[in-house]
C-alpha positions, 0 to 999 in steps of 0.5 A: 863489474860490481853492480854486474855482480849485485844484480846476478847475486841478487837475482840466483837469491831470487831464483832460490827462494823462488825455487824454494816457495814453489817445492812447498806448494803442496798437492791437493786434488779432491782432498789437501794429501800434504804432498809438498811439490818438492817430493812428488818425483821418482823415490822419497824416502820418509815421506811427507803426506799420503796418496790416500786421504783419511776418511771422513767418517769413519769413527776408527779413522786415520788422525787425532780428535777429540769430541763430546758427544751424547748417547742413550743411557742404556749403553754401556756409555752412559748419556754423556762421554769424552772421545778421545783418538791420539794418531799419527802416520810415519810414511817409511817411502814412496815409490812416485807415479808419472803424474804429480799425487799419483803413487805406492808409499809403505808407512807406519801408523798409530792410533788410541781411541779413549771413551771417558764418562763426563757423568762421574766426578773424575771423569772414570775411563771406560775403554781405550783401544790401541791400534798399530798398522801397516798401509801400503797405499797407492793411487791412478789418476781417481783411483785410490786404495789402502790395505793395512794390516793392523793389530788392536788391543783392548784394555778397560779403564780402572775405574770402570772395573770397580763397577759392580757387574763389570767383566773385563775380557782380553780383548785383541786381533789382527785384521788385513783390510782392503779399502778401494777409493774413486773420485768423481768431482766433489764426491769420494766413494769408496769400499771394501772389508777386513778380515779378522783373525787370531781373535783374544778370547778365541773365536771364529773368523769373521769379516767386515764389510765398509763402505762409505761417500763423501762431499767436499765442496770445491775450492774454498768459502771464499775466492781469496783470503782467509776464508778460501781454507775454509770449505764445508765436508761431510761424511757417511761411513757404513760397516757391517760385522759377520760376528753380529749377523751382519748389523749395521752401522753408520756414522756421519761427519759434517762441517768445515775444513781448515785448510793447509797454507798453501804458502807455508815453507812447512807443511802444516796440519789440516784440521776440521770441526765436525757435527757427527752421529752413530747408530750401529754396534759399538765401534769400540772394544769388548763392547762392540755386542752393544748397540749404541748411539750417539750425537755429538761435535769434535775437531778433528786434526788429520795426519 
């Protein structure tokens, strides 16, 4: 009898451990969404992951990064720049769809984007953009989307303000953004736009057109082992703003992404090492009228 009880207890323990391992599996899809297998059905409060994948090449996308870029000396950013982003997303609620990986989610996210002049002894802070938003994301089969209301406030660095000829603007605005994305195998295409309002200093309402494409290698660099977590990714992002006469700004990034461990009990972050290039009106703060171009390399950590 005792032997039977031990066998039964061992079988129950194996079942529980197996279920825990199954629950830890993440929903991958075209990109690694970070949704655990045990959060794919019904309503989930404070969910992990998201049904809308972060944009690879958007200079002001979600997540954190640390980049070294080299630009033109004619721009306000000088020739050598440290570009830093710190951000995260908190899922508030998700209503999962009929299929795994589908649903509607509402989240709260915040980001800081800062640029530092590496040609100065103290690495002067040039500008910092503070963004807080409330995104609503959705996915149905290969189609996903994001509608986001967000606020941005921008501030020049103290050392930068001491430079001759520098004029400070109290730069801030609100925006409502809408993006639609479709997955076509390893290719992802997206498009949409924004409506900027409540601008400071006061100016006319403005529209933004936004689109792009991404390519993710199916699988990994190898069928198994550590290389299976590595894959090649690339993205192009385009924006045009009415306020600067629809001048096109484009950003390109390409490199290697390190995916999450599929058997990890807790959701890990996935990160990338990306080479990047940007050309067009500056994406940062009150410098949005300045034409800039730069190239470099950065480490990116996705939420």
